[in-house]
N, C-alpha and C positions, 0 to 999 in steps of 0.2 A: 504494500500500500504506500502510495506517495501522496503527501499533502503539502501544498505550498504554505508553509507556516508563517504567520504573522498575526498579531492579535488586534481586537478592537476592545468606564468610570462610573461614576455613581449612578445608581438606579433608584427609582421611587420604590418603596416597599411593595405597593400593590402590583406594579408591573413586574418586579423581580419575583414576587410570589407566583404570579401567573407563569413565568418562565420555569420556575422550580417545579410547579405542579405539572406543567407540560412535560418536562424532562422525566419526572417520576412516573408518568402515566402512559407512555407511548411505546412500551416494549412490544406490544402486539399490534402496532399500527400498520405494519406492512409498508409497501411502497406508498409514499405520500401522494395523495391527490389533493386538489384544491378543496374538495368537499370534506375529505377526512381530516385534513389539517385544520380547516375552519372549525369543524366540530370539536376537535381536541382543544383548540384555543378557547372556544367559548366554554367548554367544560372546565377549563383551567381559570376561567374568570375574565377572559378578554371580552371586549364590547361586541355588540352585534354588528353585522355588516354595515359599512358606511357607503362610501362611493366605490366605484370600480378600482381595482388595484392596478397592476401593470398592464400595459397594452400588449398586443400580440408580438409586436416588434421588440419591445423591451424584454418580454419573456424569452425570445430567441437569443438575445444578447446574454441574458442571465444564464440560459442553458449552456451556452458555449463556455462562459466563465466558470460555471460550476463543474463542468466536465474537465477543465484544466486544473482546478483546485483539488478536486478528488476524482482522478481519472480511473478508468478501468485498468486493473492490474491482474493479480491472481484472484481478486475479489471484485464484485460489481462496484461501479462508481456512483457518484452523486446523482447522475441522471437516472440510472436504473432505480435508485432509491426514491425517486420522485422529489428531490430537493427543490428544483425550480418551482414546483407547485406549492411546496411547503412555504417558500419565501413569498410567493404570490399571495398566499393566504395571510401571512404576516402583514404584508402591505395593505391588505383589505381590512383586517380585523385588529391589528395590534399597533402598527406604526401610527404616530400622530401626524398631523399635516406637515409639520416641518421635517420630520424624519423621512416621510414619504417623498417630499420634494427633494431632499438631499440625496436620497437613494436613486431617484429617477434621473437627477442631474448627473450622478456618478455613472449610470448606465449610458447616458447620452455622451459623456466624456469618453467612455471606452469606444463608442462608435466613431466619435470625432478623431480620436487618436489612430484608429484603424484606417480611416480614410486618408489621413495625412501620411501615414507610414506605408500602407500597402494598397492604397487606392481601392479599397473595398470596405464594406461595413464589417463590424466586429463579428456579427453572426456568420459572415462568409469567410472568416479567417480560418486557416489551418490551425490545428492544436499548437504547433510550434510558434506561429505568428501571434496567436492569442496569449500564449504563455510569455512571450517577449514583452507584450504590452503590459501585462499584469506584473511582470518582474520589474519593469520601469517604475510602476506605481509603488511597488513594494519598497524599492530602494530610495524613493524620493518622498516617503511618507514618515517623517519623524513623529514619534508618539511618546509623550511623557506620562502616560497613565501609569499609576502605581499599583493598580489592582490586578490580581491574577484570577479573579472570579469571572467565569465565562459570561454569566448573565449581566454583570456590571459592565464588562467590556463592551458587550453588544449595545448597551443602552447609553454609553458615553457620548454626549452630543459633540464632543471635541475630537472624536475618533475620525481619522481620515476614511474616505469611502472604501478604499481597498481593504482596510482592516475590518471594517464593519461587514463588508461582503464576505471576506474569508471566514469570519467567525460564524456568520449566519449559515453559510454552506456547510461548514464542519458541524455546527450544532444540528442542522437538519439531517445530516447524514448519520450521525451517531445516535440520534433519537428515532431513526427508522428501524424497521425490523431487519433490513439488510445490514445496516451498519452495526447494530447491536448484537447480531447473531453470527454474521459471516466475517466481520472484521474484528469485533470484540468477542469475548467468550461470555455469553449471557448466563448469569446465575440468578435463578428465580428467588424471589423474596416473598415469604420466608423460605429459607433453604436450610440445609444442615449446617451445623457449626463445625468448622475445622480448626481444632486447636493446634495442629502441627502442619504447617503449610510449607511445601517445598519452595524455597526462595527462587528456584529456577523457573517456576511457573506462575508465581504470584502476580506478576504484572498483567497476566491474561485473565485473572479471576475478577473481572470487572462487574460491578453491579450497576445497572442502569435504572 
C-alpha cells in the first residue's frame, strides 16, 4: 500500500464528535456510496442535506486525486472503496459554506495547474502527471499545526487544500470496509482479550 503522506487544528466539539462517531460506526459500511455515506453522517449527528455538493466535473477531479493518494497496489485503492462518494457526501452534509468553497477552489486549482502544465484538465491527466501536480502542492504547503489528531487536522481552517484533501481521502479509505479489512486487520469489538501479544504482529491488530 502506498499513500502520499501529509496531514491536515482545532475542531468544534460537536463536529469532532460526529467524526468520532462516524469512525467508530462504519466497519461494515462496505464501499462508500453517496447514499451510504450520507446516512452514516446523519446517524453520527451531521445536519440534513443542504445544497448540492460537488459537481460532476469536480467529482472526476477528486476521483483522479484520490486514486493517486491511495492507489491500487496489492490491495484495492480509494476509488474501489468509494472514497470520492464519501467526500461528496461530506461536502453535502458536513462541510460548512466556507469549507465547501475552499475545497471547490482547491479542486479548481488542480484543474488550472493541469492545464498550465500539461494542456489538459486534471481529470484527463495520467497517474504520473496527477501525482506530479499533487507533489508540487505537497512541497509548497507549509503547515504549522501542532495536533496529530486526525479529526482536528481535517477541521483546521488554516490547513492548506492539499493536506485537507489527503486527510479526507485517507480517512474515507480506512473507514470503508475495504480499507479496514483488506489493508488493516479488523478486530471486532468486543473481541477476546490478548494479554500476551507478539510484538511482530501488533501493528496489524488495529481496531476501527
